[in-house]
N, C-alpha and C positions, 0 to 999 in steps of 0.2 A: 281908509278902507274900513276900519272898525275901531270901537272904543270900549274899554272896560274900566269903569270908574274914571280915573284921571290919566289912564295909560292909553296911548294911541298906537294903532298899527297902520303903517304907511305903505303906499304902493311899492316903493323901492324895497321894502322888507320882504316882498314876495318874489323877488328876482331869483330865478333858478328853481323855484318850487315845481313848476311845470316845464319840463324840457321841451325844446323845439321839436316839432314832428309829432307831438301828441295831439290827438283829435280835440276839437273844441269841447265835446261832451266830457271827455276824460279830464281835460285841463280844468274845466269848470268844477267838476266833482272834486278834484284834488285841491283846488284853491279853496273851495267851500269847506272841505274837511279840515284844512290847515287853519283857516280863520276860526272855525268853531273850536278846535283844540286850543288855539292861542287864547281865545276868550275864556275858556274853562280854566286854563292854567292861571290867567291873571286874576280871575275871580277867586280861585283857591288860594292864591298868594295873599290877596286882600283879606280873605276870611282868616287865614292863618295869622297874619300880622295883628289882627284885632283880638285874637284869642290866646296867643302865645307871646311871651316876652322873649324875643330872640336876642342872642348875643351876636351883634353884627360882626364883631371881630372874628368870632368862630365861624360864622357863615362865610366871610371873605376868605378865611384860611382854607375852608373846605372847597370853595370855588377854585382857589389857586391849586390845591392838591389835585382836583379833578382835571384842571387845565393841563398841568404838567404831566399827569398820568396819561392823558389822551395824546399829548404830543409825543411822549415816549412810545406809546403803543403804536401810533401811526408810523414812526420811524422804524420801530421794530418790525412791523408788518412789511414795510418797504424793503428792509434789509433781507428778511426771510424770502420774500418773493424773488428778489434779485439773486439770491445765492442757493436757493433750495433746488436740489436735484430730486425729481420724482421718478427716476428710473430705479426700479427695485428688481434685483436679479432673482431667479428661481432658487439659487443657492441661499440667499438671504431669507426668502420665504420658508424654504424647507428647514433651515436652521432654527428659525423662530418657532415653527410648528412643532418640531421635535422637543425643543426646550420648554415649551408651554403646552404640551399635549393634553394635560389634564384640565386645561382651561377651555378645551374645545369639545364639550359634551353637548350632544344634540338635544334640543328641546322639542323636536318634531321629527316625524318620519320623513325620510327623503328617498328618492329613487333615481336610478339611471335607466333610461329606456326610451320608448317612443309612445306618443299619444296623439291620436287623430280624431277629429270630430267631423263627420260627413253627413250632410242632409240626406234623409231617406229617399228623396227624389233624385239624387245625383246618379249619373250613369255608372255602370260597371262596379257597383259597390262590392260585388262578390270577389273582386280581385284585391281589395284593400287588405284583407286579412293575410293573404299569401305574401303580399309585398311587405307587410309589417314585420313578419317573422323571418324574412329572408335576409341573409348576410351578404348577398351578391351585390357588387357595386352597381350593376345594371339595374337591378330591382330597386335599389335605393334611389337611383336617378328617376325611375318610373314613378316611384312613390312621391318624390319631391314634385315632379311635374303634375301629378294628380292632385296633390294638396294645393298647389298654387292655383289650380283651375277650379276645384270643387269644395275643398275643406273649408269649414267656417272657423276652425282653430286647429293648430297642430304644433307639435314639438317633436321633431325627428332627429335631433342632434343627441344621439345616445351617449355622448361623452360627458354631458352636463348632468350634475346632480340637481334635482328639483324637489321642492316641497310637495309631498304627495297630497296632502289635504287641500292645498291651494290648487293643484293641478286638476283634481276631480270635483272641485266645488261646482255645484249646479248641475251635476250629472247623476245618473242612477247609481254610479259607483260610490257616490257620497253617502248613500244609505247603508252601505256595508257596516254591520255592527262591530265586528272584530277586525279592524284593519290590519293589525299586526299579524294575525293568523292568515288573513288574505294575502299579505305580502310574502309570507313564508311558503304558501302553498301554490302561488300563481306565477306562471311565466307569461301567459297571454289571457286577456279577457276581452269580451265583446258584449256590450249592452246596448239596448235601444229604448227610446221613448217615442212619443208620437211625432217628433220632428227629426231627430238625429240618431245616428248610430255612433257609438263611442268605442274606439279600439285602443287597447293598452297592451304594450309589450314590455315586460319587466326583465331587465338584464341584471340588475343588482339593487339591493336596498340596504338601508340602515335605519334602525328604529331609534326612537327617542331614548336618551340615557346612554347610548353608545357613543364612542368617540367619533367625531366628525371626520370625514375624509378631508385631506388637505385641499383638494380641488374645490370643495364646497366653501371653505373659509379663506381661499386665496385672496380675494378682494379685501376682506376684513383685515387680514394680516398686513397686506400692502398699506392700508390706511394707517394701521398702528405704527408701522415702521416709518412712514412719512411723517406722522405726527411726532415721533421721537426725534426725527431730524429737525423739525421746527423748534422743538424745545431746546435741543442742543445748540442750534443757531442763535436762539434768543440768549442763552447763557453765554455763548461765545462773544456775542456783541457787547453784552454788559461788561464782561471781563476785559475785552479789548479797549473799550472806552475808559474803563477804570485804570488799566495799566498805562494807557497813553497819557492820562491826566497826571498820574504819579511821575512818569518820566519827565514830563514838561513842568513839573512842580506847580500844577494847577489845582492841586488838592492837598489839604492838610487836615489831619485829625488831631485835635488837641486833647491831651489826657490830663 
């Protein structure tokens, strides 16, 4: 298939590079990229061998170290996947949040509320503002139906905390100079441009440098707790293997 100086790449070396089901174009592209990368590596190895006096024994030791580390990592990953529980209770999340509250300082302004973008040509736009500020279940259902039919963007789940700057990006509201003052003084806002009308209902807000609500960092905490479990399982596996070897007299440490 290819040659770099006196090193050859054979057809059988490419087995598994392009999995079955891949299109001809994608398969060809992947094969070509692999061959080019192989050639570059071989040329770099050749160049290195001509310019540096390598200690072959040291290189072999490093190769073995890497091989054994990779084998250990693969088994560790297998063990963790097999034994890891990803169920995290609300009690665990709340406990971690309380114990680490000072680590959850907001770096951005966030809000809870509703946000809807409606084209100016949409029908019955005069009803949107009334539906936005209503707390009636029937009105929320009407708003949901309207958004599904006419809105170009919307977020009407007012239980979720959202990044305020990301929410209003690309809208006239993004031009507000003092956004903190705006959040403190506003419960409802409506702005228009040549294409759309933007409706914002504010239920609650938190500004940067305040402590984050637990709901906003719930997924982050969940990931931290799951990662802790992974680390603990890795340690448990190492200790189990070590203890088993000692019990079976398969390991000795000479002093």
